[in-house]
N, C-alpha and C positions, 0 to 999 in steps of 0.2 A: 563469544557473545553471539547468540542466534536471535535474529529478528524474523518474525513471520509477517508477511505483507499480503493483504487480500482486499478485494474491492467488489463492488457492484453485485451484491447478493439479492437486491430487489425483493425483499419479503421471504426469501428462502432460508428460514432459520436453520433447517437441517444441514444445509451446505456449510453455513458458518460454524455450527456446532461440531461438525465433522473435522473442520480445520483445528479447532481447539483440542478435540479428543486425540487427534494424531500428533499433536505438538505440545504435550504437557510439560516438557522440559525447556521450552523456549523461554528466553529472557524477556522478550517484549513482543507485542502484537501491534501492528499498525493497520488500521482500516481506512481505506481511501474513499469512503462515501457510497451513497445510494444503498442504504440498508441500516440506518441508525436505529430504527425500531427494534430489529432483531438484535442489534448490538447491545441495546439496553438490557435485554434478557440475558445475554451472554455475560455482561458485567455482573449481574446478580449471581450467576452460576459460578463465576471465576473471580471473586472479589480480590483474591491475592495476586492476580496477574496485572502486569503493567500493560495497559491498553491505551494506545493513542489513536485519535481519529480526527478526521475532517468531514465536513458535510459535502454531499454531492448535489447535483442539480435536481435530483428527485427527492432529496431530504428537505422536508418543509419545516425547518427549525432554525432559529438564530442562536442556538445554544453553542454551536461549534463554528469555527472559522472554516473557510473553504481551502485555505493554505496555511501551513504552520511549519515550524522548524523545531528540531530537537537535536541534542548532542547525546549520542549513545555510543558507548565504548570509545569515547574520545573522537568520534567522527560526527561532523555536522551533516544532518539529513534534512532536506527540504521535502515536505510531503504535501500533496494536493490531490483534489479530485481531478482537476485538469480542465474542466469546462471553461474556466475563465482565462486559460492560457492557450487556447486554440490547439490542444494536443491532438485533436482529430486530424489536423492538417500538417502539423510540424512540431518537433520538440525544441526548435531553436529558441523560442521565447522563454521556455522554462529552463533551458540550459543556460541562457544568458543570465537569468535571475539567480540561478545557483552559483554561477561564476562570480557575480557581483557580491553575493553573500558569503562566499568561501565554502559553500557546501560541496561535499565530495560524493554525495548520493542524492539523486532526485527520484522520488516515487510519485507515480501518477496512475489514475484509473481512467474512467469515463468511456474509453473506446471499446471496452469489452474484448480487447485483443492483446495477447501477450506481446511484450517487446522488451528487449534488453540491448542497450548500446553502451559502449565505453568511448566517450569523446572528450578530448581535451582534459583528461584526468578526472572526468566526472562519470559515475555510473548512473545511467538512466534506466529505470525499471518500471514496467507496467506488469502487474501480476496477472492480467487478464481478468475475466469474470469468474467468480466462484459459482455462479448459477446460470448465467445466460451468455455464454461466449458467442462472439461474432466472427471468429477467425477459422471456423471449421475444426477446431481442436476441442478436446474435452474441457469441462470446467477446470479452473486452476487457481493456484495461489503461488506465492514465491517465498523464498527464504534468502536471508542475507547473513553470512557469517563474517564477523569482524574479528580478526585475529592479529597477533603481532606481525605475522607475515603478509597481511593484506586483507582485502575485501573480496569475498566470493558471492556471487548472486546466481540463483537458479530457479527455474520454474518447476512446479510439481503438479501432476494431474490429480484432480480431485476425484 
């Protein structure tokens, strides 16, 4: 099972569209906010795709939650934009919430910086920004492979 994770496109439809064109065989896409307008257009182009999303601090809609949970491939995933969990300063709060909920994967955006940690049996993944990175690296997204042998997470340059 392959999951594509991306965040913070901030109006750059072409960046988001490139992610979908590169990953046509992915089982699920998870968008972590700040770009819901372009995501609406993507959903029209790819109606057959499973696309989960949360809203970010720059998405001015009440249509989506800022944090949600899904079970994919038998694995509980907590996904959020992150601005309400202080992810700019620490991942401790979101990690604690995941532990309380029994989530094995935590996905967050907001910082525009790639990050991956494996702490206390929990995978914490920030895909970075698909359009406006702040870490000196190219725009990026990430993938998660859930297999019988385990979970693998990796970043991909866009």
